[in-house]
N, C-alpha and C positions, 0 to 999 in steps of 0.2 A: 759835432762830435767826431766827424770824420777825421779832423785834424789831429785828435788825440790817439787814434788808432796806432801809430807807430810806437808810441810810449806804451800804451796799455797792452797792445799785441805783443810787443817784446817782452814785457813783464810776464804775462801769461805763458809765453813760450819758454822763458827761463825758468820759471817756478815749476811748470809741468815737466820739463826735462829733468830738474833735481829732485823734485818730490811729487811724482804723478799723483794726480787726484787730491792733493792737499788743499788747493784752492778751488772752491766750487762756485764762487760767485764774486764778481768785481762791481762795486758800485762807486760812482763818482758824485761828488757833492761839492759844497762850498761855492766858490765864485762861478764855477761851471753851471751849478744849478740855478744861480740867481742871474745868469746872463751877464755877470760882470767880469768875466775872464779877460785879463789884458796880458798878451804873450810876453811883454818885456818885464812884468813885475808879479805875475800871478804864478800860483803853483797848481798842481793838479792833486786835489784831495781825494783819497780813496778809502774805501772800507772793503777789505778782502774777506769774504766769507770762507771759513775753513770747514773741511769735513770732519776734523777731529783737533782736540788741543795738540799742538805740536809736540812731538817728542824731542829729544835732544838731536836726533838726526833731522827732524823737520826744521828745527831752528837752525841748524847747521846748513840747511839748504836755503833758507830764507835770506840770511845775511849776505852770502855771496851773490844770490840772485839780484838783490838790490844794488849791490856794488857793481855788477856788470851792467845793470840798467843805467845807473848814474854815469858810467863811462861811455855807454852808447847814446844816451840822451840826457846830457847835463842840465839842459833847459827844455822845459820848465821842470822844477823839482816835482818829484813823485812822492807826496807825503800822505802818510796814513797809518792804518793799523789793521791787524789780522785777528779776526773774532769768530767765535761760534754764533750760529743762528740763534740758539737759545740765550745767549748773552744779550742779543738785541731785543729780546722778548721781556726784559726786566729793565729796571731803571739804570741809567748810565752810572749812577752812584753806586750800584751794587755789582758793577762789572769788575771782574778781576783785572789785574795788570795783564797786558797782552803785548805780543811783539808789535813794535811800531818803528817807523822811520820818519825823521824829520830833517830837512836840509842835508840829505846824505848820511846822517848818523842813525845807524840801526841799533835798537835796544831790543833784547829778547823779552823783556818785560818793562812795560811803561804805561803811561796813560795819555800820551799825546792825543789830543782831539776826542778823548772820551768824555762827552758831555752832552747835556740835554739838547743843544742845538743840533749837534750831529745826529742824535737819535730821532729828532724831529723829521 
């Protein structure tokens, strides 16, 4: 996991600078968790736990933080979503649309990777 620290550490520093205390947990999953990560073709799948549903200011902080991260660390892609702890306590089918990023495209509300496999 140490090899992913530059990406995850940069993300946490960028978001903490833009919106202190918004992200309170960062979980990595997908190929990393299965031991099937391939640097030349895998992405870093994440779930970011938020302290509160992001306000407009929070959303305005997330998008540029991800853009800066993509500029500093273009590979591997950092794909995932931002969610509340209580959202994870219910079915993924009941989860509202949340801020997410896939292949460098940030959406303030989407469902990328919101599914039972991620919840498991």
